[in-house]
C-alpha positions in Angstrom: -0.6 46.6 4.9 1.0 49.5 6.7 1.8 48.3 10.2 0.6 51.6 11.7 -3.0 50.7 10.6 -3.1 47.8 13.0 -0.9 49.3 15.7 -3.6 50.6 18.1 -1.4 51.7 21.1 -1.5 55.4 20.0 -5.3 55.5 19.5 -7.7 56.8 22.1 -9.2 54.2 24.5 -12.5 54.4 22.8 -11.2 53.6 19.3 -8.7 51.1 20.7 -11.4 49.1 22.4 -13.5 48.9 19.2 -10.8 47.0 17.2 -9.3 43.5 17.6 -5.7 43.0 18.6 -2.9 42.8 16.0 -2.9 39.0 15.9 -6.4 39.1 14.3 -4.9 40.5 11.1 -2.4 37.7 10.8 -3.7 35.3 8.1 -4.8 31.8 9.3 -2.7 30.1 6.6 0.5 31.7 8.0 -0.7 31.1 11.6 -1.3 27.4 10.8 2.2 27.0 9.3 3.7 28.5 12.5 1.4 26.4 14.7 2.5 23.2 12.9 6.2 24.2 13.3 5.8 25.1 16.9 4.0 21.8 17.7 6.6 19.8 15.8 9.4 21.4 17.9 7.5 21.0 21.2 6.8 17.2 20.8 10.2 16.3 19.5 11.7 14.0 22.1 9.0 14.6 24.7 8.0 11.8 27.0 4.5 13.3 27.3 2.4 16.0 25.5 -0.4 18.1 27.1 -2.9 19.7 24.7 -4.7 22.3 26.8 -6.8 25.4 26.8 -4.5 28.3 27.5 -6.4 29.8 30.4 -5.6 29.5 34.1 -7.5 26.3 34.4 -5.9 24.5 31.5 -2.4 25.7 32.4 -2.9 24.7 36.0 -3.3 21.1 34.7 0.1 21.4 32.9 1.7 22.5 36.2 0.2 19.4 37.9 1.2 17.0 35.2 4.8 18.3 35.1 5.1 18.0 38.8 3.8 14.5 38.8 6.3 13.5 36.1 9.2 15.5 37.5 9.3 17.7 34.5 8.9 21.2 35.8 11.0 24.0 34.3 13.3 26.2 36.4 11.3 29.3 37.4 14.2 31.7 37.8 14.7 32.6 34.1 11.1 33.5 33.8 11.1 35.7 36.9 14.3 37.4 35.8 12.9 38.2 32.3 9.7 39.7 33.8 11.6 41.8 36.3 13.8 43.1 33.5 10.8 44.0 31.4 9.3 46.0 34.3 12.6 47.7 34.9 13.5 48.5 31.3 10.2 49.7 29.9 6.5 49.9 30.4 4.7 46.7 29.4 2.7 47.1 26.3 -0.8 47.7 27.6 -2.3 47.2 24.1 -0.7 43.7 23.6 -3.4 41.1 24.2 -1.5 38.4 22.3 -0.2 35.6 24.4 3.5 34.7 24.1 2.9 31.6 22.1 6.3 31.9 20.4 8.2 32.4 23.6 11.3 30.3 24.0 11.7 28.9 27.5 15.3 28.8 28.6 15.0 25.0 28.6 12.5 22.5 27.3 10.4 20.3 29.6 10.0 16.6 28.8 6.3 17.2 29.1 5.5 19.4 26.0 2.8 22.1 26.2 0.5 22.6 23.2 -1.7 25.6 23.8 -5.1 25.0 22.2 -8.8 25.7 22.7 -12.2 24.5 21.6 -11.8 26.0 18.2 -8.3 24.7 17.7 -8.5 21.2 19.1 -9.0 19.5 15.7 -5.8 21.1 14.4 -3.8 20.4 17.6 -4.7 16.7 17.5 -3.9 16.5 13.8 -0.4 18.0 14.2 0.4 16.1 17.4 -0.7 12.9 15.7 1.6 13.6 12.8 4.8 14.4 14.8 4.5 12.6 18.2 6.9 9.8 18.8 5.5 6.3 19.3 4.9 5.5 23.0 4.6 9.1 24.1 1.8 9.7 26.7 -0.9 12.2 25.8 -3.1 14.4 28.0 -5.9 16.7 26.8 -7.1 19.2 29.3 -10.0 21.7 29.7 -11.4 21.3 26.2 -14.7 19.8 25.0 -14.8 19.2 21.2 -17.9 20.3 19.3 -18.3 16.9 17.7 -16.6 13.6 17.6 -16.5 13.4 13.8 -14.1 16.3 13.6 -11.5 14.6 15.8 -12.2 10.9 15.3 -9.4 10.0 12.8 -6.6 11.9 14.6 -7.7 10.8 18.1 -7.8 7.2 17.0 -4.4 7.5 15.5 -3.1 9.0 18.7 -4.6 6.1 20.8 -2.7 3.7 18.5 0.6 5.5 18.6 0.7 6.9 22.1 1.3 5.1 25.4 -1.7 6.3 27.5 -4.2 8.9 26.4 -6.0 10.7 29.1 -8.6 13.5 28.9 -9.5 15.8 31.8 -12.4 18.2 31.5 -15.3 19.8 33.4 -17.5 21.1 30.6 -20.9 19.9 29.4 -20.4 16.8 27.2 -23.1 15.3 25.0 -23.7 11.6 25.9 -22.9 10.5 22.3 -19.6 12.5 22.3 -18.6 11.2 25.7 -19.3 7.6 24.7 -17.4 7.9 21.4 -14.2 9.3 23.0 -14.3 6.5 25.6 -14.9 3.9 23.0 -11.8 5.1 21.1 -9.7 4.0 24.1 -9.3 7.3 25.9 -9.3 7.5 29.7 -11.8 10.4 29.9 -12.6 12.0 33.3 -15.3 14.7 33.3 -15.9 16.7 36.5 -19.2 18.3 37.5 -19.1 21.7 35.8 -21.0 23.2 38.8 -18.5 21.9 41.4 -15.1 21.4 39.8 -12.6 23.1 37.4 -10.4 20.9 35.3 -7.4 21.5 37.6 -9.5 19.8 40.3 -10.1 16.9 37.9 -6.4 16.6 37.2 -5.5 16.8 40.9 -7.7 13.9 41.9 -7.0 11.8 38.7 -3.2 11.8 38.7 -1.6 9.1 40.8 0.7 11.4 42.7 0.9 12.7 46.3 0.7 16.5 45.6 1.6 18.8 48.4 -0.8 21.4 49.7 0.1 24.2 47.4 -1.3 22.3 44.4 -4.6 21.7 46.2 -4.7 25.4 47.0 -3.9 26.2 43.3 -6.9 24.1 42.2 -9.2 25.7 44.8 -8.3 29.3 43.7 -8.5 28.4 40.0 -11.9 27.0 40.6 -13.0 30.2 42.3 -12.5 32.1 39.1 -13.3 29.4 36.6 -16.7 28.7 38.2 -17.1 32.5 38.9 -17.5 32.0 42.6 -15.6 35.2 43.4 -14.8 34.3 47.0 -11.0 34.5 46.8 -9.4 37.7 45.4 -6.3 35.7 44.4 -8.3 34.0 41.7 -8.4 37.3 39.6 -4.6 37.4 39.9 -4.3 33.9 38.4 -6.8 34.6 35.6 -5.2 37.9 34.6 -1.7 36.6 34.8 -2.6 33.6 32.6 -4.2 35.9 30.1 -1.2 38.3 29.9 1.7 35.9 30.2 2.9 33.2 27.9 1.7 29.6 28.6 5.1 28.3 29.5 5.7 31.2 31.9 2.4 30.7 33.7 2.6 27.0 34.0 6.1 27.3 35.4 5.4 30.0 37.9 2.2 28.5 39.4 4.0 25.1 39.4 6.6 26.7 41.7 4.4 29.0 43.8 0.9 27.7 43.5 -1.7 30.5 44.1 0.8 32.6 46.1 2.2 34.5 43.2 5.6 36.3 43.8 5.8 40.1 44.1 7.3 40.6 40.7 4.3 38.9 39.1 1.8 40.8 41.2 3.5 44.1 40.3 3.2 43.3 36.7 -0.5 42.3 37.0 -1.3 45.5 38.9 0.3 47.6 36.2 -1.6 45.8 33.4 -4.9 46.3 35.3 -4.9 50.1 34.8 -5.7 49.6 31.1 -8.0 46.7 31.9 -10.2 48.7 34.2 -10.5 51.5 31.6 -11.7 49.0 29.0 -14.2 47.5 31.4 -15.6 51.0 32.2 -15.9 51.7 28.4 -17.7 48.4 27.7 -20.2 48.9 30.6 -20.9 52.4 29.5 -21.9 51.3 26.0 -24.1 48.4 27.2 -27.9 48.2 26.4 -30.5 46.2 28.2 -33.3 44.2 26.7 -36.2 42.3 28.3 -36.5 38.9 26.7 -39.1 36.7 28.3 -38.5 36.7 32.0 -34.9 37.7 31.6 -33.1 41.1 31.5 -30.2 40.7 29.1 -27.4 43.2 29.0 -25.5 43.4 25.7 -22.3 45.3 25.0 -19.3 45.3 22.6 -15.6 45.8 23.0 -12.2 44.4 23.6 -12.4 44.0 27.3 -12.4 41.5 30.2 -15.7 39.9 29.7 -16.1 38.4 33.2 -15.8 41.7 35.0 -18.0 43.4 32.5 -20.6 40.7 33.0 -20.4 41.1 36.8 -21.0 44.9 36.5 -24.0 44.3 34.3 -25.4 41.7 36.9 -25.0 44.3 39.6 -27.1 46.6 37.4 -29.9 44.0 37.4 -29.2 41.9 34.4 -29.9 38.2 34.5 -27.5 37.5 31.6 -24.8 39.5 29.9 -23.5 39.3 26.3 -20.1 40.7 25.4 -19.5 40.8 21.7 -15.9 41.1 20.8 -14.2 42.9 17.9 -12.8 39.5 16.7 -16.3 38.3 16.0 -16.8 36.0 18.9 -18.9 36.6 22.0 -19.0 35.7 25.7 -22.3 34.9 27.4 -22.5 35.0 31.2 -25.4 34.1 33.4 -26.5 34.4 37.0 -28.8 32.7 39.5 -31.6 34.0 37.4 -30.3 32.6 34.1 -28.4 29.3 33.9 -28.8 28.5 30.2 -25.8 30.2 28.6 -24.6 27.0 27.0 -28.0 26.6 25.3 -27.8 30.1 23.8 -24.3 29.6 22.6 -25.2 26.2 21.2 -27.5 27.9 18.7 -24.8 30.2 17.4 -21.8 28.0 16.8 -20.6 27.7 20.4 -21.1 26.1 23.8 -19.9 26.0 27.4 -21.4 26.0 30.9 -24.9 26.9 32.2 -23.5 30.2 33.6 -20.6 30.8 31.2 -20.4 30.1 27.5 -18.9 31.4 24.3 -19.6 31.4 20.6 -18.6 32.9 17.2 -21.7 33.4 15.0 -21.1 32.1 11.5 -22.1 35.5 9.8 -18.8 36.9 8.6 -18.2 36.1 4.9 -15.5 38.7 4.1 -13.6 41.7 5.4 -16.5 44.0 4.5 -18.6 42.1 7.0 -15.9 42.5 9.6 -15.6 46.2 8.8 -19.3 46.6 9.4 -18.9 44.6 12.6 -16.4 47.1 14.0 -18.3 50.2 12.8 -21.7 49.1 14.1 -20.3 47.7 17.4 -21.3 44.1 16.5 -24.8 44.8 15.4 -25.2 41.6 13.4 -23.8 39.4 16.1 -26.0 41.1 18.7 -29.0 40.3 16.5 -28.4 36.5 16.1 -27.6 36.1 19.8 -30.7 38.0 20.8 -32.7 35.7 18.6 -31.2 32.7 20.4 -32.4 34.1 23.7 -35.8 34.7 22.2 -35.9 31.0 21.0 -35.3 29.9 24.6 -37.9 32.2 25.9 -40.5 30.8 23.5 -39.6 27.3 24.5 -40.0 28.2 28.2 -43.4 29.7 27.4 
């Protein structure tokens, strides 16, 4: 494939926001090989491994665990590299791919394995294969879809590792929770309406953290629970999205929520493109009355939380943002707190006011091409039907 076909930086904003990032076109088979190689390198010689969601909440847990185990990296090389990037050239505003392959200038004895709900099975499998006996394991900010998908690897890890601890704040089914505990995992689940996973890690780790870590948890919670009472929470969320996992965990481990000026300058620069994408997504949104709820639905590569907030301000009880990659974000409000129930019907899950899914409707690239050219029409339809199912149940 000609690289120029997937290089969208020269396209107009409208066309650019309709297509997925370059990483989407990288075959899963090659990505899996690289993931296995990366995890093998990361866990080699580590005294502990953290498998975590790669958002601000999950990476905040890494910062706390490394602090508690005296394993934080030196922040200076990351700051110097970022300052050099800003000085030498404009950051690539079309690059939405995290720096998964970044090479920190040193390796922490607490290895970081960036994962997510859709990748947890693979992450556990590779860690189980390569981790050294006696290594401690933490899993943070991830709720698996089903125990059967992780059972063998998790039980292997419990046998091989020292202690296995799991911190989360999502909605867990009773059977799933019981199975993970029965496997021998120290599982701590926070109230998803009151705590983020960084809160859970802060109170669960046996360590006297100083005040900046408590503040980090508080500001992370402000964004993760969509409280929107501290403007710094958007800085953390945006920086976690645009930076590599090692960089973010190291910087917030050093500074907490008080990000340094170099980072804030970088975030401000990237927000110019972000705001334009938000405006484009809001402008193409449609509203539909489903039962007692006004549901706003839009499509595009954009920041879903800010788009959802704009749709709420326009009177929507719920917002659906269908993404070019085929997944979708569902956001609620005081008038709609059943997002996880909608997502659960279409191959997803999450919180009452925030959930995600990826409808199982894409069989080949022709389906994906139709998805892009129709602005997610098929995905919109199945998610709308899920809302209608809830409305019928309510009636």
